[in-house]
C-alpha positions as CSV (number, residue, x, y, z in Angstrom):
1,M,112.7,127.0,77.0
2,S,111.3,128.6,80.1
3,N,113.4,128.7,83.3
4,K,110.3,128.3,85.5
5,F,108.0,125.3,85.4
6,T,104.7,125.4,87.3
7,G,102.5,122.5,88.4
8,I,100.6,121.3,91.4
9,G,102.7,121.0,94.6
10,V,101.6,117.7,96.2
11,S,104.3,117.0,98.7
12,P,106.3,119.8,100.4
13,G,110.0,120.3,100.5
14,V,112.8,122.3,98.8
15,V,115.7,120.6,97.1
16,V,118.2,121.2,94.3
17,G,119.8,118.4,92.3
18,P,120.5,117.0,88.9
19,V,117.7,115.8,86.7
20,R,117.4,112.1,85.8
21,R,114.8,111.6,83.1
22,I,112.6,108.6,82.7
23,V,111.7,108.4,79.0
24,Q,109.6,105.6,77.6
25,V,111.4,104.2,74.5
26,T,109.1,102.5,72.0
27,S,109.8,100.6,68.8
28,N,107.7,99.8,65.8
29,E,109.7,96.9,64.7
30,P,107.7,93.8,63.9
31,I,107.3,91.3,66.7
32,P,107.0,87.7,65.4
33,A,105.4,85.3,67.9
34,T,103.2,82.3,68.3
35,P,100.1,82.3,70.6
36,R,102.1,80.1,73.0
37,E,104.9,82.6,73.1
38,V,102.4,85.4,73.8
39,F,100.9,83.6,76.7
40,D,104.3,82.6,78.1
41,A,105.4,86.2,78.0
42,L,102.1,87.4,79.6
43,E,102.8,84.9,82.5
44,K,106.3,86.4,82.9
45,V,104.8,89.9,83.0
46,T,102.4,88.8,85.7
47,A,105.3,87.3,87.7
48,D,107.3,90.5,87.3
49,L,104.4,92.6,88.7
50,E,103.9,90.2,91.5
51,N,107.6,90.3,92.4
52,A,107.6,94.1,92.3
53,A,104.4,94.2,94.5
54,H,106.1,91.8,97.0
55,H,109.3,93.9,97.3
56,I,108.1,97.5,97.4
57,E,107.3,98.8,100.9
58,L,104.9,101.6,100.1
59,D,101.3,100.5,100.6
60,I,99.6,102.3,97.7
61,A,102.3,101.1,95.2
62,K,102.0,97.6,96.5
63,E,98.2,97.8,96.1
64,V,98.3,98.9,92.5
65,L,101.0,96.6,91.5
66,G,99.0,93.7,92.9
67,A,96.0,94.9,91.0
68,Q,98.0,95.1,87.8
69,A,99.3,91.5,88.3
70,M,95.7,90.4,88.8
71,M,94.7,92.2,85.6
72,A,97.5,90.6,83.6
73,S,96.3,87.1,84.7
74,D,92.6,87.9,84.3
75,P,91.0,85.0,82.4
76,A,88.9,87.5,80.5
77,L,92.0,89.2,79.1
78,I,93.6,85.9,78.3
79,E,90.4,84.8,76.5
80,A,90.3,88.1,74.6
81,I,93.8,87.6,73.4
82,G,93.1,84.0,72.5
83,A,90.1,85.0,70.5
84,R,92.4,87.1,68.3
85,L,95.1,84.6,67.8
86,S,94.9,81.5,65.7
87,Q,96.6,78.7,67.5
88,D,98.2,77.0,64.5
89,I,100.3,79.8,63.0
90,K,103.2,82.1,63.8
91,Y,102.4,85.7,63.3
92,S,105.0,88.0,61.6
93,D,103.8,90.8,63.9
94,V,101.4,90.3,66.8
95,R,101.1,94.0,67.6
96,S,97.8,94.6,65.9
97,E,96.2,91.5,67.4
98,L,97.3,92.5,70.9
99,A,96.2,96.1,70.3
100,D,92.8,94.8,69.4
101,S,92.6,92.5,72.4
102,F,93.4,95.3,74.8
103,G,91.5,97.8,72.8
104,G,88.0,96.8,74.0
105,F,89.0,97.2,77.6
106,K,90.8,100.5,77.0
107,A,88.0,102.1,75.0
108,A,85.4,101.5,77.7
109,L,87.7,102.8,80.5
110,T,88.9,105.8,78.5
111,A,85.3,107.0,77.9
112,L,84.6,106.9,81.6
113,G,87.5,108.9,82.9
114,G,88.2,109.1,86.7
115,Y,89.3,105.8,88.1
116,F,89.1,104.4,84.6
117,A,91.9,106.5,83.4
118,E,94.1,104.7,85.9
119,R,92.8,101.4,84.6
120,T,93.6,102.4,81.1
121,A,97.2,103.4,82.1
122,D,97.5,100.0,83.8
123,L,96.4,98.2,80.7
124,D,98.8,100.2,78.6
125,E,101.6,99.3,80.9
126,I,100.7,95.6,80.8
127,M,100.6,95.6,77.0
128,N,103.8,97.6,76.8
129,R,105.5,95.2,79.2
130,L,104.2,92.3,77.1
131,L,105.5,93.7,73.8
132,A,108.8,94.5,75.4
133,K,109.0,90.9,76.7
134,L,108.2,89.5,73.3
135,S,110.6,91.7,71.4
136,G,113.5,91.4,73.9
137,T,113.6,95.2,74.3
138,E,112.8,95.5,78.0
139,Q,114.4,98.5,79.5
140,A,116.6,98.1,82.4
141,A,115.5,99.8,85.6
142,L,116.8,103.4,86.0
143,V,119.6,102.9,88.5
144,L,120.2,105.9,90.8
145,T,123.7,105.9,92.2
146,A,123.6,109.5,93.5
147,P,120.9,111.9,94.7
148,S,118.7,112.9,91.8
149,I,115.5,114.6,90.8
150,I,113.3,112.2,88.9
151,V,111.5,113.9,85.9
152,A,109.0,111.9,83.8
153,E,105.8,112.2,81.8
154,D,104.3,110.2,84.7
155,L,105.3,107.5,87.1
156,T,103.5,104.3,87.5
157,P,103.7,102.3,90.7
158,S,105.9,99.8,88.9
159,D,108.2,102.6,87.8
160,T,108.5,103.6,91.4
161,A,109.1,100.0,92.4
162,Q,112.2,99.8,90.2
163,L,113.8,103.0,91.5
164,N,116.3,103.1,94.2
165,L,114.3,105.6,96.2
166,Q,117.2,106.1,98.6
167,F,118.5,108.6,96.0
168,A,115.3,110.1,94.9
169,L,115.4,113.8,96.0
170,A,112.1,114.7,94.4
171,L,109.5,113.7,91.8
172,V,108.4,116.0,89.0
173,V,106.0,114.8,86.4
174,A,104.2,116.4,83.5
175,K,100.9,114.6,84.0
176,G,98.6,113.8,87.0
177,G,96.6,115.6,89.6
178,P,96.6,116.0,93.4
179,T,95.3,112.5,94.0
180,S,97.3,110.7,91.3
181,H,99.5,107.7,92.3
182,T,102.6,109.8,91.9
183,A,101.3,112.3,94.4
184,I,100.3,109.7,96.9
185,V,103.6,107.8,96.5
186,A,105.6,111.0,97.0
187,R,103.7,111.9,100.2
188,G,104.2,108.4,101.4
189,L,107.9,108.7,100.9
190,G,108.0,112.2,102.4
191,I,109.9,113.7,99.4
192,P,109.0,116.9,97.4
193,A,106.8,116.4,94.4
194,I,105.1,118.3,91.6
195,V,102.5,116.9,89.3
196,G,100.8,118.4,86.2
197,C,104.1,120.3,85.5
198,A,103.8,121.3,81.8
199,G,107.0,121.4,79.8
200,V,109.2,119.7,82.4
201,M,110.2,117.0,79.9
202,E,112.1,119.7,77.9
203,I,114.7,119.9,80.7
204,S,117.9,118.1,79.7
205,E,119.4,115.2,81.6
206,G,121.8,116.4,84.4
207,T,120.4,120.0,84.6
208,Q,120.5,121.4,88.1
209,L,116.8,121.9,89.1
210,L,115.4,123.7,92.1
211,V,112.1,122.0,93.2
212,D,109.6,123.5,95.6
213,G,107.0,120.9,96.4
214,R,105.0,123.2,98.6
215,D,104.2,125.9,96.0
216,G,104.5,123.6,92.9
217,T,107.4,125.4,91.1
218,A,110.6,124.2,89.6
219,Y,113.5,126.4,88.3
220,T,116.5,125.8,86.1
221,D,117.7,129.3,86.8
222,Y,117.7,130.3,90.4
223,S,119.8,132.2,92.9
224,E,121.4,130.8,96.0
225,V,119.6,133.5,97.9
226,D,116.2,132.2,96.7
227,F,117.2,128.6,97.4
228,E,118.3,129.4,100.9
229,S,115.2,131.5,101.6
230,R,113.0,128.6,100.6
231,K,115.0,126.1,102.6
232,Q,114.8,128.3,105.7
233,R,111.0,128.5,105.3
234,E,110.8,124.7,105.1
235,A,113.2,124.3,108.0
236,A,111.1,126.6,110.2
237,L,107.9,124.6,109.3
238,R,109.6,121.3,110.0
239,A,111.1,122.6,113.2
240,R,107.6,123.6,114.3
241,A,106.3,120.2,113.4
242,A,109.0,118.5,115.4
243,A,108.5,120.6,118.4
244,V,104.8,119.8,118.7
245,V,104.3,116.3,120.1
246,G,101.5,114.3,121.7
247,P,97.8,114.4,120.8
248,G,96.7,116.9,118.2
249,R,95.5,120.2,119.7
250,L,94.5,123.6,118.3
251,K,95.9,126.8,119.7
252,D,92.9,127.1,122.1
253,G,93.4,123.6,123.4
254,T,90.7,122.0,121.3
255,H,91.5,118.3,120.9
256,V,92.0,117.0,117.3
257,T,92.2,113.3,116.7
258,L,95.1,112.6,114.4
259,L,95.2,109.2,112.8
260,A,97.2,107.5,110.1
261,N,96.4,105.4,107.0
262,A,97.8,101.9,106.7
263,G,97.5,98.8,104.7
264,D,99.7,96.3,106.5
265,A,101.8,95.6,109.6
266,A,104.5,98.0,108.4
267,G,102.0,100.7,108.0
268,A,100.6,100.1,111.5
269,I,104.1,100.4,113.0
270,A,104.7,103.6,111.0
271,A,101.4,105.0,112.3
272,A,102.4,104.2,115.9
273,S,105.9,105.7,115.5
274,V,104.7,109.2,114.6
275,G,102.5,109.5,117.7
276,T,99.0,109.1,116.2
277,E,96.0,108.0,118.2
278,G,95.7,105.0,115.9
279,I,94.8,104.1,112.3
280,G,92.0,106.0,110.6
281,L,92.0,103.9,107.5
282,F,93.1,100.3,107.4
283,R,92.9,99.3,103.8
284,T,92.1,95.6,103.7
285,E,92.4,95.1,99.9
286,L,96.1,94.1,99.8
287,L,95.5,90.6,100.9
288,F,92.8,90.1,98.3
289,L,94.8,91.8,95.5
290,E,97.8,89.7,96.2
291,S,95.9,86.4,96.0
292,K,94.7,84.4,93.0
293,T,91.8,83.0,95.1
294,E,89.8,84.5,98.0
295,P,91.9,84.5,101.2
296,T,90.4,82.1,103.8
297,V,89.0,83.4,107.0
298,A,92.1,82.1,108.8
299,E,94.5,83.9,106.4
300,Q,92.5,87.1,106.8
301,V,92.6,86.8,110.6
302,A,96.4,86.4,110.6
303,M,96.9,89.5,108.4
304,Y,94.5,91.6,110.4
305,R,96.0,90.6,113.7
306,S,99.5,91.7,112.3
307,V,98.0,95.2,112.0
308,F,96.1,95.2,115.3
309,E,99.0,94.1,117.4
310,P,101.2,97.2,117.1
311,M,98.1,99.4,117.8
312,K,97.3,98.1,121.3
313,G,95.4,100.7,123.3
314,L,94.7,102.7,120.1
315,R,91.9,103.2,117.6
316,V,91.8,101.1,114.4
317,V,89.3,102.0,111.8
318,V,89.0,99.1,109.4
319,R,87.5,99.6,105.9
320,T,85.8,96.5,104.5
321,L,86.8,95.3,101.1
322,D,86.9,98.3,98.7
323,A,87.3,96.1,95.5
324,G,85.9,97.2,92.2
325,S,86.6,100.1,89.9
326,D,90.3,100.8,90.1
327,K,90.9,97.7,92.2
328,P,89.2,94.8,90.4
329,V,89.6,91.3,91.9
330,P,89.0,88.8,89.1
331,Y,87.8,86.0,91.3
332,I,85.2,88.3,92.8
333,H,84.2,90.4,89.8
334,A,82.4,89.6,86.6
335,P,84.7,90.1,83.6
336,H,83.1,93.3,82.3
337,E,81.1,96.2,83.6
338,E,80.0,99.1,81.4
339,N,80.8,101.6,84.1
340,P,82.7,100.1,87.1
341,A,83.0,103.3,89.2
342,L,79.2,103.4,89.2
343,G,78.8,99.7,89.3
344,V,79.4,96.9,91.7
345,R,82.2,98.0,94.0
346,G,82.7,98.4,97.8
347,W,79.6,97.4,99.8
348,R,77.7,96.7,96.6
349,L,79.7,93.5,96.3
350,T,77.0,92.1,98.7
351,R,74.7,92.1,95.6
352,T,76.9,89.6,93.7
353,N,79.3,88.2,96.3
354,N,77.5,88.4,99.6
355,D,79.5,85.6,101.3
356,V,82.8,87.3,100.6
357,I,81.8,90.3,102.7
358,N,80.3,88.1,105.4
359,R,83.5,86.1,105.7
360,Q,85.6,89.3,105.9
361,L,83.4,90.6,108.7
362,Q,83.8,87.3,110.5
363,A,87.6,87.5,110.1
364,I,87.8,91.1,111.4
365,A,85.7,90.2,114.5
366,E,87.8,87.1,115.2
367,A,91.1,89.0,114.7
368,A,90.2,91.6,117.2
369,Q,89.5,89.1,120.0
370,G,92.0,89.2,122.8
371,I,93.7,92.4,121.5
372,D,93.2,95.7,123.3
373,I,92.3,98.0,120.5
374,D,89.4,100.4,120.0
375,L,87.9,98.7,116.9
376,W,85.8,100.7,114.4
377,V,84.7,99.1,111.2
378,M,83.2,100.9,108.2
379,A,81.9,100.0,104.8
380,P,82.8,101.8,101.5
381,M,80.4,103.0,98.8
382,I,77.4,103.2,101.1
383,N,74.7,105.3,99.3
384,T,71.4,104.7,101.2
385,P,70.1,104.3,104.8
386,A,69.0,100.7,103.9
387,E,72.6,99.8,102.9
388,A,73.9,101.4,106.1
389,Q,71.4,99.5,108.2
390,D,72.3,96.2,106.4
391,F,76.0,96.7,107.1
392,A,75.4,97.7,110.8
393,T,73.1,94.7,111.4
394,R,75.7,92.3,110.0
395,A,78.7,93.8,111.9
396,R,76.9,94.2,115.2
397,A,75.7,90.6,115.0
398,L,79.4,89.6,115.1
399,G,80.1,91.7,118.2
400,I,81.5,94.7,116.4
401,K,80.2,97.6,118.4
402,K,81.4,100.7,116.5
403,V,80.2,100.6,112.9
404,G,80.3,103.4,110.3
405,V,80.2,104.2,106.6
406,M,82.4,105.9,104.1
407,I,80.9,109.2,102.9
408,E,82.3,109.2,99.4
409,T,79.2,109.8,97.1
410,P,77.1,112.9,96.8
411,A,74.1,110.8,97.8
412,A,75.6,109.7,101.1
413,A,76.6,113.2,101.9
414,L,73.4,114.9,101.0
415,H,71.3,112.2,102.7
416,A,73.7,111.9,105.7
417,D,70.9,112.8,108.2
418,K,69.3,109.4,107.3
419,V,72.5,107.4,106.5
420,L,74.4,108.3,109.6
421,A,71.3,107.6,111.8
422,E,71.9,103.9,111.1
423,V,75.5,103.8,112.3
424,N,78.0,105.3,114.8
425,F,80.2,107.4,112.6
426,G,81.1,108.5,109.1
427,S,84.4,109.0,107.3
428,F,84.9,111.1,104.2
429,G,86.8,109.5,101.4
430,T,87.7,112.9,99.8
431,N,89.5,111.4,96.8
432,D,86.3,109.6,95.7
433,L,84.0,112.3,96.9
434,T,85.8,115.0,94.9
435,Q,85.7,113.0,91.7
436,Y,82.0,112.1,92.1
437,V,81.0,115.7,93.0
438,M,83.0,117.3,90.2
439,A,82.7,114.5,87.6
440,S,86.3,115.1,86.7
441,D,89.3,112.8,86.0
442,R,91.8,113.2,88.8
443,L,94.7,112.2,86.5
444,D,93.9,114.9,83.9
445,S,96.1,117.9,84.7
446,R,93.9,120.0,82.5
447,L,91.1,119.6,85.1
448,S,93.3,120.2,88.2
449,D,91.1,123.1,89.2
450,M,88.2,120.6,89.6
451,T,90.0,117.7,91.0
452,T,90.8,119.2,94.4
453,T,88.9,119.1,97.6
454,W,89.4,122.9,97.8
455,H,86.6,123.3,95.3
456,P,83.7,125.1,97.1
457,A,81.2,122.5,95.7
458,V,83.1,119.7,97.4
459,L,83.5,121.7,100.6
460,R,79.8,122.5,100.7
461,T,79.0,118.9,100.3
462,I,81.2,118.0,103.3
463,Q,79.6,120.9,105.2
464,I,76.1,119.5,104.6
465,A,77.1,116.1,105.8
466,C,78.9,117.5,108.9
467,N,75.9,119.5,109.9
468,S,73.7,116.3,109.7
469,A,76.3,114.4,111.7
470,K,76.3,117.1,114.4
471,S,72.5,117.1,114.7
472,L,72.7,113.3,115.3
473,N,75.7,113.6,117.6
474,K,77.7,111.4,115.3
475,S,81.4,111.8,114.7
476,T,82.9,112.3,111.2
477,G,86.5,111.9,110.0
478,V,88.5,112.4,106.9
479,C,90.7,109.6,105.6
480,G,91.4,110.9,102.1
481,E,94.6,112.6,100.9
482,S,93.1,116.1,101.7
483,A,93.8,115.5,105.4
484,A,97.5,115.7,104.7
485,N,97.3,119.4,103.6
486,P,97.7,121.5,106.8
487,Y,95.5,124.4,105.6
488,L,92.8,122.1,104.2
489,A,93.0,120.1,107.4
490,A,92.1,123.3,109.4
491,V,89.3,124.1,107.0
492,L,87.9,120.5,107.4
493,L,87.9,121.0,111.1
494,G,86.1,124.3,110.7
495,L,83.4,122.5,108.6
496,G,82.8,120.1,111.6
497,V,85.1,117.1,111.0
498,N,86.2,115.5,114.2
499,S,89.3,113.4,113.1
500,L,91.9,113.4,110.4
501,S,93.7,110.4,109.0
502,M,96.7,110.7,106.6
503,A,100.0,109.2,105.5
504,P,102.2,108.8,108.6
505,S,104.8,111.1,106.9
506,A,102.3,114.0,107.0
507,V,101.2,113.8,110.6
508,S,104.0,115.9,112.2
509,E,103.5,118.9,109.9
510,V,99.7,118.8,110.2
511,R,99.9,118.6,114.0
512,G,102.4,121.5,114.1
513,F,100.3,123.8,111.9
514,L,97.1,123.1,113.7
515,S,98.8,124.1,117.0
516,T,99.0,127.6,115.6
517,V,95.3,128.2,114.9
518,D,92.2,128.1,117.1
519,L,88.8,126.6,116.3
520,A,87.2,130.0,115.7
521,T,89.8,130.8,113.0
522,C,89.3,127.3,111.4
523,V,85.5,128.0,111.3
524,E,86.1,131.5,109.8
525,A,88.4,130.0,107.1
526,A,86.0,127.2,106.3
527,L,83.0,129.6,105.9
528,K,85.1,131.9,103.7
529,A,86.3,129.0,101.5
530,V,82.7,127.6,101.1
531,S,81.6,131.0,99.8
532,A,84.3,131.2,97.1
533,S,83.7,130.7,93.4
534,S,86.7,128.5,92.6
535,A,89.2,126.2,94.2
536,E,92.0,128.8,93.8
537,E,89.9,131.5,95.5
538,A,88.8,129.2,98.3
539,E,92.4,128.2,99.0
540,S,93.7,131.7,98.8
541,W,91.0,133.1,101.1
542,A,91.4,130.3,103.7
543,K,95.2,130.7,103.8
544,G,94.9,134.4,104.2
545,I,92.8,133.9,107.4
546,L,94.8,131.0,108.7
547,E,98.1,132.8,108.3
548,K,97.1,135.9,110.2
């Protein structure tokens, strides 16, 4: 076994601790059950997921757990299971029937990749939970009683929900990419993490492991000198981050608007606590994902106000419902789409559920009344000038003055001179934009070189859109995970982005790093990165310039 394990560093930090492995144990023993027992067990699985979503504090995990609960209770899934089970018999083993029931959904999603790999994993998890519930072999949650490094093939949001994260020193997983749920969860927690770390499951339980989440390496054989050197480097970077407070500024005094992502009131409080200028991405899906029916306007108003209140005097950028693809809402969506990521999602819901979006816009406008916030509202999955105009007309009719669009498809970016002409601003969703530009599954570690915003093709796409925005005197921001990378944040500013929004835990380090570089250096690094031939080359060249 190698002493060094290399993956993708997705959350910085250096720690040493004992390994605690999460290993999925499966059994092939027959599972006898009646259809009624199957459906009762599925209801319990749904309840478990809803309970986990209710208790976990991290927005992204709450969001996905809520989506899994909705999937488990989806009438289409229940109907598919019922179609495979005869109601008047007790099966000696229901495995094959359940595998067939879930198989149709899985086959379609697996073939599509991207977001759909996440949906496949969710379906696998729901089915595994169902089988474990029926067989009485549910595994107890891994109980952490001392500081430990979690090692696993991958971590689902529900895995994370069961962990006592107070004792999680770091996360190291064999699968996943820079924008996988494990990566996002780790950044939200502010602990070191490595994804796509091949061979890590060979490490024995209890082995002392050094994890460097900044450079993506882990070592079972290391020297104290190396450990101390890495810790000192991290301490220096954190000290710099702590020393720089107030609004974001480059070394030459250029102002940089730093914002935070949030999904609920707790997220808004966290955003305010780290000295941001507001929320750059308020995800409004949580309320919809946690409900079995569409939230009323009054319920939406109450939830939105709980986020607006802590942000008085600050900017709040609200994203309208981004349901579809990896966040299906059964009471809004048709049971089946051949290609959900390219189908009815985001603003395209107006084609099939127009009133849902209208009611949400009404609720957003009402919620902002009487609260001193700088309200910006944007729509996801806008592709054309006509869609941008439609959204802007509806929002402005309700008194919403600052309207914008997510730039997360190649079409929106390449046609930004027309799309942004209809609105006040644009915001890059770099997770989606990267997947769409590169046509690559962000969870497949074999494609990690193509699932990063560092890829020159992605950077060029952003550059094109920024140039269009500048010619129109329109502002652009980034609210994807790439804004949390200090070097990439500098490159994005060099490409012409005006604001950066990220997890609250990433703000201090990004602010500290940006204070060491001037705009001319950011532009130089950006132009060099765009001219590269690969993501690795772009990152290396940019870092070389930014670290001078």
